[in-house]
Backbone bond lengths (Angstrom), bond angles and torsions (degrees), N, CA, C in turn:
res aa  C-N    CA-C-N  psi(-1)  N-CA   C-N-CA  omega(-1)  CA-C   N-CA-C  phi
1 M - - - 1.471 - - 1.494 110.48 -
2 G 1.321 118.23 -36.54 1.468 120.59 -178.31 1.543 112.66 -59.27
3 K 1.378 115.70 -42.68 1.418 119.56 -179.62 1.584 111.76 -65.73
4 D 1.227 118.08 -24.66 1.463 122.13 -179.11 1.595 109.96 -88.48
5 L 1.348 114.42 -35.89 1.505 117.23 -172.95 1.526 112.85 -100.71
6 I 1.244 122.09 -25.70 1.536 124.82 178.81 1.496 104.59 -89.66
7 Q 1.306 117.21 73.41 1.518 119.98 176.83 1.566 105.31 -171.22
8 P 1.304 113.69 158.59 1.507 115.60 178.68 1.562 111.59 -62.01
9 T 1.350 115.82 142.97 1.411 114.33 176.65 1.612 112.03 -80.38
10 D 1.341 112.20 -15.65 1.444 119.22 174.47 1.485 107.28 -135.81
11 P 1.401 121.95 91.11 1.402 127.33 -176.26 1.483 116.49 -56.53
12 Q 1.304 118.07 -25.35 1.466 124.31 177.06 1.471 115.72 -91.07
13 Y 1.351 117.20 -6.36 1.416 122.44 -177.70 1.465 116.56 39.94
14 R 1.401 112.99 59.71 1.472 119.94 176.64 1.440 118.58 -66.41
15 K 1.367 116.08 -27.05 1.501 120.03 -177.34 1.484 109.76 -111.09
16 V 1.301 111.14 147.71 1.521 115.78 174.16 1.534 110.89 -70.54
17 P 1.300 117.41 135.37 1.482 115.39 -179.99 1.573 112.60 -56.59
18 E 1.316 115.44 140.92 1.513 117.96 -176.65 1.589 111.79 -59.02
19 N 1.304 114.92 -37.31 1.397 117.48 -172.92 1.653 109.81 -67.92
20 I 1.247 114.15 -22.00 1.517 119.92 178.83 1.516 106.12 -90.40
21 K 1.409 115.99 -46.93 1.484 117.46 -174.86 1.578 114.49 -59.45
22 K 1.298 112.72 -33.55 1.501 118.52 -176.55 1.503 114.76 -89.86
23 D 1.237 118.22 4.48 1.509 122.02 -173.86 1.412 109.48 -120.33
24 R 1.312 123.40 117.58 1.437 127.44 -175.93 1.524 109.99 -70.84
25 R 1.335 120.73 -16.63 1.499 121.91 175.43 1.514 108.63 -68.82
26 F 1.341 119.36 -29.44 1.457 120.92 -170.43 1.527 111.98 -112.77
27 Y 1.311 117.63 -23.38 1.504 118.10 -174.37 1.498 108.08 -107.80
28 P 1.242 120.63 135.71 1.563 128.14 -0.35 1.481 117.67 -85.98
29 Y 1.292 118.51 3.25 1.500 125.71 -169.68 1.546 109.26 -55.41
30 F 1.366 115.69 -48.21 1.420 121.80 -176.89 1.518 116.09 -106.81
31 K 1.315 115.19 29.42 1.498 118.72 -171.46 1.569 111.63 -66.87
32 D 1.414 118.46 -18.55 1.371 120.89 -176.90 1.593 112.51 -101.61
33 C 1.283 112.88 5.17 1.484 120.23 179.70 1.524 107.75 -83.25
34 I 1.375 115.28 134.41 1.472 120.36 -172.03 1.519 110.82 -120.19
35 G 1.318 117.04 -1.02 1.490 115.91 -179.39 1.462 113.52 163.26
36 A 1.294 118.68 179.50 1.471 125.76 -176.53 1.522 109.16 -125.96
37 I 1.275 116.17 144.05 1.466 122.31 176.94 1.559 112.68 -113.18
38 D 1.304 118.86 132.56 1.444 120.34 -179.63 1.561 106.01 -160.06
39 G 1.227 115.40 169.20 1.477 124.23 176.75 1.515 112.12 -119.17
40 T 1.297 118.23 155.06 1.469 119.41 173.79 1.496 108.85 -141.67
41 H 1.357 116.47 151.24 1.471 117.58 179.62 1.484 109.64 -102.18
42 I 1.328 116.43 132.93 1.417 125.72 178.41 1.541 108.77 -111.94
43 P 1.321 120.19 130.49 1.480 120.79 179.83 1.452 110.65 -49.63
44 A 1.318 117.76 144.41 1.512 124.09 -179.93 1.492 105.60 -132.11
45 V 1.362 114.82 140.49 1.507 121.68 168.02 1.433 111.91 -105.54
46 V 1.356 116.67 111.42 1.479 121.30 -179.10 1.459 111.43 -125.37
47 P 1.430 115.15 160.93 1.441 114.57 175.66 1.526 115.69 -60.21
48 A 1.341 116.94 156.70 1.456 123.30 -171.49 1.631 105.49 -59.69
49 F 1.318 120.29 -39.86 1.413 121.38 -169.03 1.593 110.60 -73.54
50 D 1.325 114.23 -10.80 1.558 116.98 -179.97 1.460 114.71 -117.97
51 Q 1.330 115.71 13.41 1.500 120.55 -175.11 1.489 115.83 -68.38
52 I 1.373 113.93 -32.53 1.462 114.47 -175.04 1.522 112.67 -59.51
53 R 1.428 117.82 -42.29 1.447 120.14 178.42 1.474 115.65 -62.64
54 F 1.315 118.85 -18.96 1.421 123.93 -175.96 1.527 113.56 -101.56
55 I 1.288 116.62 -2.29 1.479 119.08 -178.87 1.559 108.32 -71.78
56 G 1.310 117.88 119.50 1.487 121.19 -178.00 1.524 109.24 -92.14
57 R 1.371 112.69 -164.98 1.472 118.82 -167.51 1.550 109.69 -73.12
58 K 1.273 120.25 -11.80 1.485 123.48 174.76 1.435 116.95 -98.75
59 G 1.307 117.38 5.63 1.461 124.39 -179.63 1.421 118.70 81.15
60 T 1.333 119.07 8.44 1.421 121.82 174.60 1.553 110.98 -114.51
61 T 1.404 113.65 164.42 1.430 119.83 -172.67 1.596 104.98 -77.75
62 T 1.361 116.90 125.80 1.422 118.21 175.52 1.485 114.21 -141.96
63 Q 1.241 118.47 168.13 1.478 120.56 164.50 1.519 108.75 -104.26
64 N 1.316 118.23 138.94 1.500 119.43 -178.65 1.548 105.54 -98.66
65 V 1.328 112.34 128.56 1.491 119.28 -173.10 1.527 108.75 -116.46
66 L 1.300 118.36 122.86 1.476 121.94 175.04 1.536 108.77 -93.43
67 T 1.349 111.86 135.10 1.448 114.22 -176.87 1.541 108.22 -140.75
68 I 1.328 117.52 160.17 1.442 130.59 174.15 1.654 101.70 -120.27
69 C 1.337 112.48 131.17 1.541 115.70 177.63 1.497 104.85 -128.83
70 N 1.312 115.72 142.98 1.449 121.89 174.68 1.580 105.38 -91.37
71 F 1.381 115.86 179.99 1.421 118.62 -173.23 1.495 112.67 -87.66
72 N 1.295 117.58 11.13 1.508 118.95 165.59 1.527 108.65 -104.39
73 M 1.306 113.28 18.63 1.540 120.97 177.17 1.501 111.07 63.15
74 E 1.337 121.74 32.59 1.452 126.25 177.31 1.571 104.98 -101.35
75 F 1.300 117.79 138.45 1.458 123.65 173.34 1.582 107.76 -80.05
76 V 1.385 114.95 121.23 1.383 116.94 177.48 1.568 112.87 -106.16
77 Y 1.263 117.31 -2.52 1.462 125.63 177.13 1.512 110.00 -159.27
78 V 1.365 114.41 135.29 1.443 119.44 171.89 1.520 110.58 -138.38
79 W 1.306 117.87 140.75 1.407 125.22 171.10 1.531 111.16 -131.40
80 A 1.288 114.10 87.52 1.507 119.70 -174.19 1.568 110.17 -91.61
81 G 1.334 113.41 167.54 1.397 120.93 174.66 1.528 118.77 97.27
82 W 1.299 115.78 4.15 1.435 118.15 178.92 1.536 107.68 -77.86
83 K 1.283 116.77 140.95 1.440 125.53 178.84 1.535 112.30 -59.88
84 G 1.320 122.47 136.38 1.428 123.28 -170.75 1.512 113.33 -58.66
85 Q 1.337 117.29 -21.97 1.463 120.74 177.03 1.543 112.42 -73.58
86 A 1.265 118.53 -19.96 1.490 122.07 -173.52 1.613 105.96 -69.98
87 H 1.358 108.37 132.95 1.484 118.58 -178.81 1.560 113.51 -77.45
88 D 1.292 110.52 140.10 1.507 113.15 -179.59 1.475 118.73 -50.44
89 T 1.359 113.97 -37.94 1.500 122.43 179.20 1.514 109.62 -61.85
90 R 1.309 117.92 -45.83 1.436 119.25 176.84 1.443 116.51 -61.42
91 I 1.334 114.86 -42.38 1.485 117.75 179.54 1.536 109.63 -65.63
92 F 1.350 119.48 -37.12 1.378 125.95 -179.43 1.553 108.96 -62.21
93 Y 1.277 117.31 -54.14 1.476 119.11 178.30 1.548 112.34 -61.47
94 E 1.318 117.24 -37.48 1.462 115.01 177.85 1.564 110.25 -63.04
95 A 1.305 113.66 -41.64 1.500 119.02 -176.44 1.425 113.65 -62.80
96 I 1.425 117.82 -43.36 1.473 119.11 -176.54 1.569 110.98 -83.60
97 G 1.411 117.65 -10.87 1.450 116.92 -174.03 1.470 111.71 -110.16
98 R 1.359 121.37 -10.41 1.418 122.24 -176.59 1.598 108.89 -100.60
99 H 1.323 115.47 130.48 1.434 120.31 176.55 1.534 111.74 -63.08
100 D 1.383 114.62 -37.80 1.475 117.19 -173.03 1.516 110.27 -80.37
101 A 1.348 119.17 -1.74 1.445 122.06 178.01 1.625 112.45 -82.40
102 H 1.345 112.55 -9.67 1.519 121.97 174.75 1.542 107.53 48.55
103 F 1.388 117.47 46.80 1.427 117.19 -178.88 1.527 110.55 -82.54
104 P 1.358 118.17 136.90 1.464 121.92 -177.54 1.547 111.49 -82.27
105 H 1.343 111.57 85.49 1.533 114.14 -179.04 1.498 109.79 -61.53
106 P 1.340 117.85 146.91 1.478 120.64 -176.64 1.581 108.02 -68.16
107 P 1.345 112.30 138.52 1.496 116.03 170.64 1.527 115.53 -51.45
108 P 1.299 122.13 160.04 1.523 120.27 174.63 1.541 111.75 -54.18
109 G 1.314 114.64 131.83 1.431 121.26 179.10 1.605 114.79 85.40
110 K 1.145 116.86 -4.29 1.505 124.61 177.99 1.529 111.86 -107.91
111 Y 1.315 118.17 159.54 1.500 121.27 179.96 1.494 113.90 -155.91
112 Y 1.303 113.52 162.48 1.482 119.11 174.86 1.558 106.75 -105.80
113 L 1.319 114.44 156.76 1.516 121.63 170.41 1.542 106.39 -89.80
114 V 1.375 114.41 142.00 1.404 121.75 173.55 1.556 106.26 -130.42
115 D 1.324 122.81 152.19 1.380 121.79 177.04 1.533 111.14 -89.03
116 A 1.355 114.36 -176.51 1.471 116.43 -170.23 1.484 115.04 -67.00
117 G 1.323 117.73 -13.45 1.504 123.69 177.12 1.420 116.59 -76.92
118 Y 1.318 116.97 -7.41 1.488 122.04 -173.15 1.601 109.19 -114.60
119 P 1.262 118.30 153.34 1.475 119.70 171.21 1.412 107.49 -72.24
120 N 1.357 119.59 159.25 1.481 123.04 -178.39 1.581 109.82 -131.05
121 P 1.304 111.15 72.08 1.548 112.18 171.03 1.445 108.98 -70.26
122 T 1.354 115.51 -178.48 1.519 122.48 178.95 1.448 110.77 -52.04
123 S 1.368 121.80 130.35 1.435 129.63 175.29 1.469 109.26 88.50
124 Y 1.363 120.05 4.42 1.471 125.10 179.48 1.533 107.76 -130.58
125 L 1.294 120.54 100.48 1.434 125.29 -168.17 1.485 113.79 -97.15
126 G 1.306 120.31 109.30 1.487 118.70 178.05 1.592 109.00 -101.66
127 P 1.286 113.43 -179.74 1.464 119.61 -174.83 1.568 108.17 -88.66
128 Y 1.323 113.47 164.91 1.501 124.08 170.14 1.631 107.37 -60.35
129 K 1.203 115.31 135.54 1.523 118.95 175.12 1.477 110.14 -94.42
130 E 1.275 117.68 161.74 1.417 128.94 179.71 1.500 116.25 65.06
131 V 1.325 116.88 18.81 1.425 126.50 168.74 1.517 110.71 -133.35
132 R 1.340 117.35 165.13 1.489 117.89 -177.24 1.498 109.01 -59.94
133 Y 1.352 112.63 144.49 1.466 118.24 178.30 1.467 111.63 -129.60
134 H 1.405 118.62 -60.55 1.395 122.57 -166.59 1.589 111.84 -68.89
135 L 1.356 115.43 139.31 1.443 117.61 -173.35 1.555 114.83 -52.73
136 P 1.251 124.69 -41.64 1.481 123.94 177.84 1.509 112.42 -52.48
137 K 1.300 118.20 -28.18 1.466 120.61 179.27 1.519 113.19 -74.92
138 F 1.303 115.55 -18.49 1.451 121.13 177.68 1.616 112.04 -94.75
139 Q 1.353 112.42 -34.04 1.463 119.19 -173.91 1.573 108.22 -67.55
140 G 1.220 116.29 123.56 1.443 120.85 179.10 1.529 116.26 75.52
141 G 1.342 114.75 6.08 1.483 120.28 -178.70 1.505 106.65 -113.27
142 P 1.384 113.59 -168.19 1.471 120.37 179.76 1.468 109.42 -70.42
143 S 1.416 116.04 152.57 1.427 121.28 175.01 1.495 113.48 -56.25
144 P 1.345 120.33 161.18 1.379 119.54 177.84 1.536 113.99 -60.97
145 T 1.370 115.70 144.24 1.524 118.71 -173.51 1.572 101.06 -116.65
146 G 1.318 114.08 112.24 1.412 119.54 177.97 1.444 117.17 83.79
147 Y 1.355 118.29 162.51 1.432 124.53 -167.33 1.618 109.00 -65.49
148 R 1.360 116.66 -29.83 1.415 121.52 -176.40 1.549 108.23 -63.44
149 E 1.329 115.52 -49.53 1.444 121.76 -174.41 1.638 106.58 -69.61
150 V 1.310 113.53 -38.91 1.495 112.76 177.85 1.560 109.14 -63.21
151 F 1.296 119.65 -40.28 1.484 121.56 179.52 1.462 106.21 -64.46
152 N 1.374 120.75 -48.18 1.492 120.45 -175.30 1.524 115.83 -62.22
153 R 1.335 115.86 -34.83 1.390 121.07 175.14 1.481 114.48 -57.25
154 A 1.427 112.17 -49.88 1.487 120.34 -179.77 1.565 106.96 -68.82
155 H 1.250 119.99 -36.41 1.486 121.15 -177.32 1.548 106.43 -67.28
156 S 1.358 118.82 -44.10 1.397 122.53 -176.31 1.558 110.77 -65.34
157 S 1.360 109.87 -37.31 1.567 116.11 -175.64 1.602 104.52 -67.64
158 L 1.283 119.23 -41.03 1.484 120.36 178.84 1.468 110.94 -65.29
159 C 1.443 117.80 -45.55 1.407 120.50 178.95 1.522 117.08 -61.82
160 S 1.321 113.01 -19.34 1.485 116.69 -175.61 1.501 109.89 -71.01
161 A 1.239 120.18 -11.68 1.526 122.42 173.46 1.518 109.65 -57.68
162 I 1.326 118.87 -42.93 1.419 118.23 -175.55 1.546 113.57 -76.52
163 E 1.368 116.04 -26.49 1.428 119.81 175.89 1.579 106.95 -72.12
164 R 1.263 120.44 -39.39 1.434 121.83 176.96 1.579 108.96 -68.03
165 A 1.275 121.71 -34.22 1.408 124.28 178.53 1.565 108.69 -63.58
166 F 1.359 115.72 -46.06 1.387 119.77 174.66 1.519 115.18 -55.24
167 G 1.413 115.91 -44.00 1.291 122.48 179.17 1.542 117.79 -65.07
168 V 1.347 114.34 -40.77 1.502 120.18 171.63 1.458 112.11 -60.76
169 L 1.422 111.61 -44.16 1.456 116.47 -176.37 1.514 112.55 -60.50
170 K 1.356 116.72 -43.20 1.486 123.38 -171.66 1.537 105.49 -77.52
171 Q 1.301 118.79 -34.73 1.511 120.61 179.43 1.505 110.44 -69.66
172 K 1.274 114.97 -33.05 1.522 117.20 -175.63 1.445 111.53 -80.25
173 W 1.256 116.14 -40.83 1.576 123.65 -175.80 1.437 110.61 -109.28
174 G 1.283 116.24 89.23 1.567 120.77 179.65 1.444 114.80 -61.56
175 I 1.340 118.73 -22.17 1.495 117.77 176.46 1.520 113.51 -62.26
176 L 1.294 117.10 -21.69 1.530 121.11 174.39 1.483 112.64 -73.06
177 T 1.309 122.05 -19.19 1.439 126.02 176.85 1.544 112.13 -94.55
178 Y 1.302 114.75 -32.98 1.508 121.33 -177.60 1.484 103.25 -126.29
179 M 1.390 117.05 75.32 1.516 120.40 179.54 1.531 110.11 -70.01
180 P 1.338 114.57 133.61 1.466 119.86 177.63 1.547 108.75 -77.17
181 S 1.302 118.71 161.62 1.454 123.55 -174.03 1.515 109.77 -79.15
182 Y 1.281 118.55 57.12 1.461 122.75 173.26 1.457 111.29 -80.21
183 P 1.319 124.13 160.54 1.468 126.45 171.29 1.516 109.04 -50.50
184 C 1.337 115.30 146.24 1.511 118.63 -177.05 1.470 113.14 -51.57
185 E 1.316 117.49 -43.44 1.486 121.22 179.03 1.507 115.46 -55.69
186 K 1.398 115.08 -36.20 1.473 119.52 -179.73 1.563 107.98 -77.47
187 Q 1.375 117.98 -33.39 1.401 117.99 176.75 1.605 111.79 -64.16
188 V 1.281 115.31 -35.17 1.468 117.23 173.06 1.508 115.06 -62.61
189 Q 1.375 112.21 -47.10 1.473 120.56 174.43 1.486 115.66 -55.26
190 I 1.341 119.13 -36.80 1.395 124.93 175.55 1.435 112.45 -63.19
191 V 1.330 121.86 -38.79 1.485 124.73 178.42 1.571 104.74 -65.91
192 V 1.256 119.01 -47.68 1.429 119.20 -177.28 1.487 113.87 -66.97
193 A 1.288 116.26 -34.38 1.469 119.49 174.44 1.467 115.34 -64.27
194 A 1.437 117.50 -39.45 1.412 124.45 179.58 1.501 108.38 -65.55
195 M 1.292 117.11 -41.07 1.501 119.92 -176.84 1.552 109.56 -69.17
196 T 1.349 112.59 -33.22 1.480 117.12 -177.95 1.567 108.11 -68.72
197 L 1.275 116.93 -41.38 1.473 120.92 176.51 1.448 113.45 -65.39
198 H 1.391 113.04 -39.58 1.444 118.77 173.84 1.461 112.72 -53.62
199 N 1.338 118.20 -53.93 1.485 124.64 172.76 1.529 116.31 -50.02
200 Y 1.384 112.86 -49.20 1.384 114.83 178.39 1.476 116.78 -57.08
201 I 1.394 116.65 -41.64 1.446 121.21 176.32 1.462 114.71 -59.27
202 R 1.339 116.38 -45.71 1.423 121.11 178.68 1.476 115.41 -68.29
203 R 1.248 120.28 -40.28 1.420 123.62 -178.13 1.534 114.21 -72.51
204 N 1.352 114.11 -26.46 1.443 115.30 -173.13 1.533 107.53 -111.78
205 N 1.371 119.67 14.53 1.461 121.27 174.81 1.538 114.22 53.12
206 V 1.319 112.07 37.57 1.457 114.28 179.14 1.542 107.45 -72.16
207 T 1.324 121.45 138.76 1.410 122.05 -178.02 1.571 111.22 -58.90
208 D 1.289 114.56 126.99 1.433 117.74 -174.14 1.581 106.56 -155.44
209 T 1.338 111.05 123.50 1.504 118.55 -177.98 1.473 110.41 -74.09
210 T 1.320 121.59 -5.64 1.540 119.23 -177.89 1.528 107.83 -120.68
211 R 1.294 116.10 41.89 1.452 121.77 -179.87 1.567 111.75 -67.71
212 G 1.259 119.21 -39.54 1.442 123.65 170.64 1.543 117.30 90.03
213 G 1.233 116.94 -13.67 1.530 117.55 178.98 1.546 113.70 82.22
214 G 1.314 115.34 -177.82 1.468 120.44 -176.69 1.447 108.43 -96.15
215 V 1.413 113.31 -156.40 1.441 124.67 -178.95 1.517 109.30 -66.26
216 G 1.321 117.11 132.44 1.440 118.48 178.74 1.496 117.37 -148.49
217 G 1.201 123.34 -149.14 1.459 121.96 177.22 1.511 108.10 112.17
Protein backbone atom coordinates (compact mmCIF):
# COMPACT_ATOMS: atom_id res chain seq x y z
CA MET A 1 0.00 0.00 0.00
CA GLY A 2 2.85 2.37 0.79
CA LYS A 3 4.13 2.27 -2.79
CA ASP A 4 0.68 3.21 -4.05
CA LEU A 5 -0.27 5.82 -1.45
CA ILE A 6 3.00 7.55 -0.54
CA GLN A 7 3.45 9.27 -3.86
CA PRO A 8 2.00 12.28 -5.71
CA THR A 9 -1.49 11.77 -7.07
CA ASP A 10 -0.47 13.90 -10.07
CA PRO A 11 3.30 13.45 -10.67
CA GLN A 12 3.37 16.26 -13.27
CA TYR A 13 1.54 18.69 -10.97
CA ARG A 14 -0.58 20.14 -13.75
CA LYS A 15 -2.88 21.95 -11.32
CA VAL A 16 -2.06 24.60 -8.74
CA PRO A 17 -2.78 23.24 -5.23
CA GLU A 18 -6.15 24.50 -4.01
CA ASN A 19 -4.68 25.73 -0.73
CA ILE A 20 -2.43 28.06 -2.72
CA LYS A 21 -4.87 28.99 -5.46
CA LYS A 22 -7.54 30.17 -3.01
CA ASP A 23 -5.29 32.20 -0.71
CA ARG A 24 -4.15 35.67 -1.71
CA ARG A 25 -1.11 35.35 0.55
CA PHE A 26 0.24 32.62 -1.71
CA TYR A 27 -1.26 33.09 -5.16
CA PRO A 28 0.19 33.79 -7.65
CA TYR A 29 3.55 34.06 -5.85
CA PHE A 30 3.82 30.36 -4.93
CA LYS A 31 1.74 28.93 -7.80
CA ASP A 32 4.59 26.63 -8.89
CA CYS A 33 5.27 25.30 -5.39
CA ILE A 34 4.30 21.63 -5.06
CA GLY A 35 5.20 20.72 -1.49
CA ALA A 36 7.56 21.04 1.45
CA ILE A 37 10.52 18.95 2.57
CA ASP A 38 11.43 18.32 6.19
CA GLY A 39 12.60 15.62 8.54
CA THR A 40 11.21 14.27 11.78
CA HIS A 41 12.69 12.12 14.52
CA ILE A 42 10.83 8.99 15.61
CA PRO A 43 11.88 7.16 18.80
CA ALA A 44 13.96 4.06 18.09
CA VAL A 45 14.82 1.10 20.31
CA VAL A 46 18.33 -0.16 19.54
CA PRO A 47 20.88 -2.41 21.27
CA ALA A 48 23.05 -0.71 23.89
CA PHE A 49 26.23 -1.16 21.83
CA ASP A 50 24.75 0.81 18.91
CA GLN A 51 22.94 3.58 20.73
CA ILE A 52 25.46 6.38 20.19
CA ARG A 53 24.82 6.48 16.43
CA PHE A 54 21.08 6.77 17.04
CA ILE A 55 21.14 9.60 19.58
CA GLY A 56 19.28 12.55 18.04
CA ARG A 57 19.30 16.23 18.83
CA LYS A 58 17.24 15.78 22.02
CA GLY A 59 19.60 13.18 23.48
CA THR A 60 17.39 10.14 22.90
CA THR A 61 17.69 7.29 20.40
CA THR A 62 15.73 8.03 17.25
CA GLN A 63 15.49 7.31 13.57
CA ASN A 64 15.63 10.39 11.35
CA VAL A 65 12.92 10.33 8.67
CA LEU A 66 13.03 12.52 5.55
CA THR A 67 9.66 13.34 4.05
CA ILE A 68 7.93 15.44 1.40
CA CYS A 69 4.43 16.66 2.16
CA ASN A 70 1.90 18.32 -0.13
CA PHE A 71 -0.44 21.09 1.00
CA ASN A 72 -3.23 18.65 1.79
CA MET A 73 -0.92 17.30 4.51
CA GLU A 74 -0.30 14.05 2.59
CA PHE A 75 3.13 12.44 2.56
CA VAL A 76 4.29 11.98 -1.02
CA TYR A 77 7.76 10.67 -0.17
CA VAL A 78 9.39 9.06 2.86
CA TRP A 79 12.90 7.77 3.50
CA ALA A 80 12.90 6.28 6.98
CA GLY A 81 15.56 4.45 8.97
CA TRP A 82 18.38 6.99 9.13
CA LYS A 83 20.24 6.96 12.42
CA GLY A 84 19.28 9.85 14.69
CA GLN A 85 22.78 11.28 14.51
CA ALA A 86 22.57 11.73 10.72
CA HIS A 87 22.37 15.40 9.72
CA ASP A 88 19.38 16.60 7.68
CA THR A 89 21.67 18.05 5.01
CA ARG A 90 23.43 14.74 4.46
CA ILE A 91 20.13 12.87 4.15
CA PHE A 92 18.83 15.52 1.72
CA TYR A 93 21.86 15.23 -0.59
CA GLU A 94 21.71 11.44 -0.47
CA ALA A 95 18.02 11.51 -1.37
CA ILE A 96 18.32 13.84 -4.37
CA GLY A 97 21.56 12.27 -5.59
CA ARG A 98 20.98 8.52 -5.34
CA HIS A 99 19.01 6.70 -8.01
CA ASP A 100 17.97 3.97 -5.58
CA ALA A 101 16.39 6.55 -3.26
CA HIS A 102 13.52 7.00 -5.78
CA PHE A 103 13.24 10.67 -4.92
CA PRO A 104 10.43 12.50 -6.82
CA HIS A 105 12.37 15.41 -8.29
CA PRO A 106 10.22 18.45 -9.14
CA PRO A 107 9.11 18.68 -12.78
CA PRO A 108 10.63 21.57 -14.78
CA GLY A 109 9.41 24.92 -13.45
CA LYS A 110 8.16 23.46 -10.14
CA TYR A 111 9.83 23.48 -6.74
CA TYR A 112 9.68 22.35 -3.12
CA LEU A 113 9.99 24.54 -0.04
CA VAL A 114 12.79 23.82 2.42
CA ASP A 115 13.47 25.50 5.74
CA ALA A 116 16.64 27.33 6.75
CA GLY A 117 18.34 24.12 7.86
CA TYR A 118 18.50 22.74 4.32
CA PRO A 119 20.50 23.79 1.27
CA ASN A 120 18.47 25.42 -1.49
CA PRO A 121 19.75 24.47 -4.93
CA THR A 122 17.57 25.07 -7.98
CA SER A 123 14.03 23.72 -7.43
CA TYR A 124 14.40 23.83 -3.63
CA LEU A 125 13.36 27.20 -2.23
CA GLY A 126 14.48 28.26 1.24
CA PRO A 127 13.71 31.41 3.25
CA TYR A 128 15.81 34.55 3.55
CA LYS A 129 18.31 34.23 6.39
CA GLU A 130 19.10 36.74 9.12
CA VAL A 131 15.50 38.03 9.24
CA ARG A 132 12.45 36.63 11.05
CA TYR A 133 11.15 33.37 9.66
CA HIS A 134 9.15 31.08 11.96
CA LEU A 135 5.48 31.97 12.42
CA PRO A 136 5.61 32.40 16.23
CA LYS A 137 8.02 35.29 15.71
CA PHE A 138 5.34 37.12 13.69
CA GLN A 139 2.33 36.19 15.80
CA GLY A 140 1.66 38.86 18.38
CA GLY A 141 4.68 40.85 17.23
CA PRO A 142 5.24 43.71 14.80
CA SER A 143 4.14 43.36 11.18
CA PRO A 144 6.74 42.14 8.68
CA THR A 145 9.33 44.76 7.82
CA GLY A 146 10.44 44.71 4.18
CA TYR A 147 9.92 42.23 1.39
CA ARG A 148 12.19 39.59 2.95
CA GLU A 149 10.08 39.26 6.06
CA VAL A 150 6.87 39.34 4.01
CA PHE A 151 8.25 36.47 1.93
CA ASN A 152 9.46 34.56 4.98
CA ARG A 153 6.09 34.76 6.72
CA ALA A 154 4.30 33.35 3.66
CA HIS A 155 7.02 30.71 3.19
CA SER A 156 6.79 29.64 6.84
CA SER A 157 3.00 29.52 6.66
CA LEU A 158 3.12 27.17 3.68
CA CYS A 159 5.83 25.03 5.27
CA SER A 160 3.72 24.64 8.38
CA ALA A 161 1.63 22.06 6.49
CA ILE A 162 4.35 19.47 6.98
CA GLU A 163 4.74 20.26 10.69
CA ARG A 164 0.99 19.84 11.18
CA ALA A 165 1.11 16.58 9.22
CA PHE A 166 3.80 15.30 11.62
CA GLY A 167 1.65 16.38 14.56
CA VAL A 168 -1.45 14.61 13.27
CA LEU A 169 0.58 11.49 12.42
CA LYS A 170 2.13 11.19 15.89
CA GLN A 171 -1.12 12.01 17.68
CA LYS A 172 -3.02 9.40 15.71
CA TRP A 173 -0.47 6.57 15.88
CA GLY A 174 0.84 6.31 19.44
CA ILE A 175 3.25 3.54 18.44
CA LEU A 176 5.42 6.25 16.83
CA THR A 177 5.89 7.88 20.24
CA TYR A 178 6.37 4.68 22.23
CA MET A 179 8.12 2.36 19.77
CA PRO A 180 8.25 -1.29 20.88
CA SER A 181 11.58 -3.12 20.85
CA TYR A 182 11.10 -4.70 17.44
CA PRO A 183 14.06 -5.27 15.10
CA CYS A 184 15.22 -2.02 13.46
CA GLU A 185 13.87 -3.06 10.06
CA LYS A 186 10.38 -3.53 11.50
CA GLN A 187 10.57 -0.16 13.27
CA VAL A 188 11.23 1.45 9.88
CA GLN A 189 8.29 -0.43 8.37
CA ILE A 190 6.02 0.81 11.16
CA VAL A 191 6.81 4.43 10.27
CA VAL A 192 6.03 3.82 6.60
CA ALA A 193 2.83 1.94 7.48
CA ALA A 194 1.61 4.78 9.70
CA MET A 195 2.23 7.33 6.93
CA THR A 196 0.42 5.08 4.47
CA LEU A 197 -2.66 4.91 6.70
CA HIS A 198 -2.44 8.66 7.29
CA ASN A 199 -2.62 9.26 3.53
CA TYR A 200 -5.47 6.80 3.10
CA ILE A 201 -7.53 8.64 5.70
CA ARG A 202 -6.92 12.05 4.16
CA ARG A 203 -7.53 10.98 0.56
CA ASN A 204 -10.70 9.09 1.33
CA ASN A 205 -12.24 11.62 3.73
CA VAL A 206 -12.51 9.03 6.45
CA THR A 207 -13.98 10.57 9.60
CA ASP A 208 -11.00 11.49 11.76
CA THR A 209 -10.87 13.83 14.75
CA THR A 210 -7.17 14.55 14.14
CA ARG A 211 -7.39 15.80 10.56
CA GLY A 212 -5.61 19.04 11.39
CA GLY A 213 -6.93 21.38 8.70
CA GLY A 214 -5.14 22.95 5.76
CA VAL A 215 -2.45 25.55 5.28
CA GLY A 216 -2.65 28.27 7.89
CA GLY A 217 -0.61 30.57 10.05
